[in-house]
Backbone as numpy.savetxt, mean C-alpha at the origin, in Angstrom:
# Nx Ny Nz CAx CAy CAz Cx Cy Cz
-7.14 10.71 -3.81 -8.70 9.84 -4.18 -7.77 8.70 -5.04
-7.87 7.40 -5.31 -7.54 6.31 -5.12 -8.21 6.14 -7.02
-7.52 6.04 -8.02 -7.85 5.71 -9.14 -8.94 4.20 -9.10
-8.61 3.50 -8.12 -9.21 2.22 -8.36 -9.57 1.91 -6.98
-10.00 0.74 -6.67 -10.79 0.55 -5.33 -9.56 -0.37 -4.62
-8.68 -1.07 -5.31 -7.91 -2.07 -4.58 -6.52 -1.87 -5.21
-5.45 -1.73 -4.61 -4.26 -1.42 -5.46 -3.48 -2.39 -4.73
-2.42 -2.78 -5.25 -1.20 -4.03 -4.54 -0.09 -4.02 -5.76
1.24 -3.80 -4.42 2.88 -4.20 -5.20 3.45 -4.85 -4.73
4.65 -5.49 -4.74 5.41 -6.14 -4.44 6.55 -6.15 -4.70
7.44 -5.69 -3.38 8.82 -5.54 -3.40 9.47 -6.33 -4.61
10.98 -6.00 -4.62 11.94 -6.97 -5.98 12.66 -7.45 -4.88
12.83 -7.11 -3.67 14.07 -8.06 -3.00 13.38 -9.12 -2.26
13.56 -10.31 -2.75 13.42 -11.24 -1.36 14.48 -11.32 -0.20
13.81 -11.81 0.88 14.02 -12.47 2.25 14.97 -13.89 1.93
15.37 -14.02 3.08 16.24 -15.53 3.55 15.13 -16.51 2.85
13.93 -16.27 2.99 12.81 -17.61 2.67 12.19 -17.53 1.72
12.92 -16.42 0.64 12.10 -16.14 -0.59 10.81 -15.26 -0.46
10.67 -14.48 0.22 9.60 -13.72 0.41 9.88 -11.93 0.44
8.80 -11.63 -0.54 9.04 -10.06 -0.94 7.70 -9.22 -0.04
8.39 -7.93 0.63 7.50 -7.08 0.93 6.61 -6.87 -0.10
4.86 -6.83 0.76 3.80 -6.70 -0.52 2.90 -5.40 0.21
2.12 -4.55 -0.31 1.41 -3.64 0.34 -0.06 -3.77 -0.75
-1.22 -3.80 -0.11 -2.33 -3.84 -0.65 -3.02 -2.86 -0.03
-3.85 -1.91 -0.82 -4.85 -0.62 -0.66 -6.23 -0.74 -1.19
-7.09 -0.54 0.14 -8.48 -0.77 -0.10 -8.87 0.66 0.03
-9.27 1.27 -1.18 -10.15 2.50 -1.22 -11.61 2.37 -0.05
-11.50 3.18 0.62 -13.09 3.14 1.51 -13.78 4.34 1.52
-13.38 5.34 0.46 -14.40 6.44 0.40 -14.29 7.03 0.87
-14.80 8.05 1.58 -14.67 8.91 2.59 -13.75 8.43 4.11
-13.93 7.54 4.43 -13.51 6.83 5.15 -11.86 6.64 4.96
-11.29 6.94 3.74 -9.58 6.97 3.93 -9.21 5.68 3.43
-8.19 5.24 3.33 -7.99 3.73 2.98 -7.37 2.82 3.81
-7.28 1.48 3.82 -6.94 0.57 4.52 -5.95 0.08 3.93
-4.82 -0.31 4.72 -3.40 -1.07 3.72 -3.31 -1.87 4.59
-3.07 -3.36 3.81 -2.53 -4.39 4.68 -0.60 -4.58 3.91
-0.10 -4.48 4.89 1.34 -4.22 4.36 1.86 -5.56 5.30
3.35 -6.44 5.05 4.01 -7.48 5.19 4.70 -8.07 4.33
4.99 -9.52 5.01 5.63 -10.60 3.83 4.29 -11.31 2.98
4.81 -11.50 1.76 4.01 -12.02 0.97 4.20 -13.60 0.83
3.35 -14.70 0.37 4.06 -15.92 0.10 4.12 -15.40 -1.12
5.12 -16.50 -1.59 5.30 -16.75 -3.01 4.32 -16.70 -4.00
3.77 -17.44 -3.58 1.96 -17.43 -4.62 1.41 -16.39 -5.08
1.66 -15.39 -4.24 1.19 -14.18 -3.98 1.47 -13.16 -5.04
2.87 -13.41 -4.79 3.66 -12.16 -5.82 2.91 -11.32 -7.00
2.34 -12.42 -8.16 1.96 -11.78 -9.09 0.16 -11.56 -9.39
-0.13 -11.80 -8.17 -1.56 -11.56 -8.37 -2.42 -10.49 -8.47
-3.48 -10.29 -8.88 -4.14 -9.02 -9.31 -4.64 -8.48 -7.90
-4.77 -7.44 -8.13 -5.01 -6.62 -6.58 -6.71 -7.36 -6.32
-7.65 -7.25 -7.15 -9.02 -7.97 -6.73 -8.65 -9.37 -6.29
-7.54 -9.83 -6.34 -7.48 -11.68 -5.87 -6.72 -11.75 -4.64
-6.45 -10.32 -3.89 -4.99 -10.62 -2.92 -6.41 -10.77 -1.70
-5.87 -11.97 -0.90 -6.69 -11.82 0.34 -5.88 -12.01 1.75
-5.89 -11.81 2.68 -5.23 -11.70 3.86 -4.50 -13.05 3.77
-4.65 -14.26 3.88 -3.89 -15.60 3.24 -3.00 -15.25 2.65
-3.00 -14.67 1.39 -1.72 -14.40 0.62 -0.55 -14.06 1.48
-0.87 -12.94 2.85 0.35 -12.47 3.24 0.84 -13.47 4.36
2.36 -13.79 4.57 2.85 -14.84 5.29 2.66 -14.07 6.97
3.00 -12.87 6.94 2.86 -11.89 8.05 2.42 -10.53 7.51
1.40 -10.01 8.14 1.14 -8.58 7.99 0.01 -8.02 9.07
0.39 -6.50 8.72 -0.54 -5.23 9.97 -1.44 -4.80 8.97
-2.49 -4.37 9.57 -3.62 -3.77 9.08 -3.56 -2.34 9.76
-3.31 -1.44 8.84 -3.71 0.13 9.26 -4.60 1.24 8.17
-5.10 1.94 8.64 -6.21 3.14 8.09 -5.02 3.86 8.27
-5.58 4.81 7.14 -5.10 6.54 6.92 -6.22 7.22 6.34
-6.01 8.46 6.61 -6.72 9.60 5.65 -5.60 10.41 4.82
-4.77 10.45 5.02 -3.85 11.36 4.17 -2.83 10.37 3.49
-2.03 11.10 2.46 -1.06 10.24 1.76 -0.03 10.61 2.52
0.02 11.63 2.93 1.59 12.23 3.81 1.29 11.55 5.21
0.28 10.48 5.91 0.39 9.67 6.77 0.71 8.46 6.49
0.71 8.08 5.13 1.11 6.66 4.75 2.54 6.75 4.54
2.94 7.86 4.35 4.34 7.82 3.96 5.17 8.59 4.91
4.57 8.70 6.09 5.04 8.82 7.51 5.51 7.34 8.08
3.76 6.74 8.20 4.24 5.59 9.00 5.04 4.37 8.29
5.18 4.60 7.28 6.06 3.48 6.41 7.39 4.12 5.64
7.64 4.68 6.59 9.01 5.58 6.26 10.61 4.77 6.66
9.89 3.60 7.07 11.05 3.05 7.53 11.84 2.18 6.06
13.25 2.53 5.80 13.92 1.91 4.66 13.23 0.63 4.24
13.21 -0.57 4.60 12.62 -1.60 4.25 11.33 -1.44 3.13
10.63 -0.41 3.78 9.20 -0.09 2.73 9.45 0.86 2.16
10.32 1.54 1.90 10.47 2.72 1.02 10.19 2.41 -0.34
10.73 1.60 -0.87 10.42 1.04 -2.40 8.94 0.86 -2.96
8.63 -0.25 -1.78 7.40 -0.71 -1.77 6.09 0.51 -1.91
6.26 1.61 -0.70 5.41 2.80 -0.25 5.52 3.56 -1.50
6.68 3.69 -1.93 6.99 5.00 -3.10 6.36 4.13 -4.30
6.17 2.97 -4.89 5.87 2.44 -6.23 4.42 2.51 -6.17
3.70 2.32 -4.62 2.31 2.51 -4.43 1.85 3.61 -4.62
2.12 4.53 -4.18 1.98 5.82 -4.21 2.15 6.46 -5.54
2.82 6.07 -6.26 3.36 6.74 -7.17 2.58 6.07 -8.44
2.08 5.11 -8.49 1.30 4.16 -9.33 0.02 4.71 -9.04
-0.76 4.83 -7.67 -1.90 4.73 -7.60 -2.58 5.98 -6.93
-1.67 7.34 -6.98 -2.54 8.76 -5.93 -2.65 9.32 -7.09
-3.49 10.25 -6.55 -3.60 11.70 -7.30 -3.68 12.12 -6.41
-2.96 13.41 -7.04 -2.78 14.52 -5.93 -3.66 15.36 -6.12
-4.85 15.96 -5.13 -5.87 16.71 -5.32 -6.05 17.59 -4.12
-5.54 18.75 -3.99 -5.55 19.44 -2.55 -6.64 20.85 -2.83
-7.18 20.64 -1.49 -8.20 21.49 -1.82 -7.71 23.13 -1.60
-8.23 23.69 -2.00 -7.20 25.34 -2.58 -7.50 25.69 -0.53
-5.95 26.05 -0.50 -5.78 26.65 0.68 -4.93 25.25 1.77
-4.84 24.47 1.49 -4.71 23.36 2.23 -3.06 22.60 1.14
-2.06 22.30 2.40 -1.07 21.82 1.68 -1.36 20.34 2.11
-1.97 20.02 2.84 -2.62 18.54 3.04 -2.81 17.91 1.54
-2.37 16.38 1.55 -2.64 15.75 0.63 -3.90 14.72 0.46
-5.69 14.78 0.63 -6.25 13.93 0.61 -6.34 12.77 0.13
-6.65 11.80 0.49 -6.83 10.51 -0.14 -8.01 10.30 -1.33
């Protein structure tokens, strides 16, 4: 369960064009979360989560998930590791149904 309706983090490392990786996560309740992930325009690095729009991304992909484990698996590539780790550390709360090892959103 997300603690907030929208979560957003930006990476620290800039590419050659001065852009950083960013991830914006939208809580969709029983439908899981929707994530925008990609390179942010420089003007968007410090924006509040509720103010992020698709136009703030230079390039992005949109994906949906139903579990934290799926997010971690999908974004396992090294470039996204620090960003996804920050997002999950700051914005998830582990709630396991009894008898289940899966971490639902």
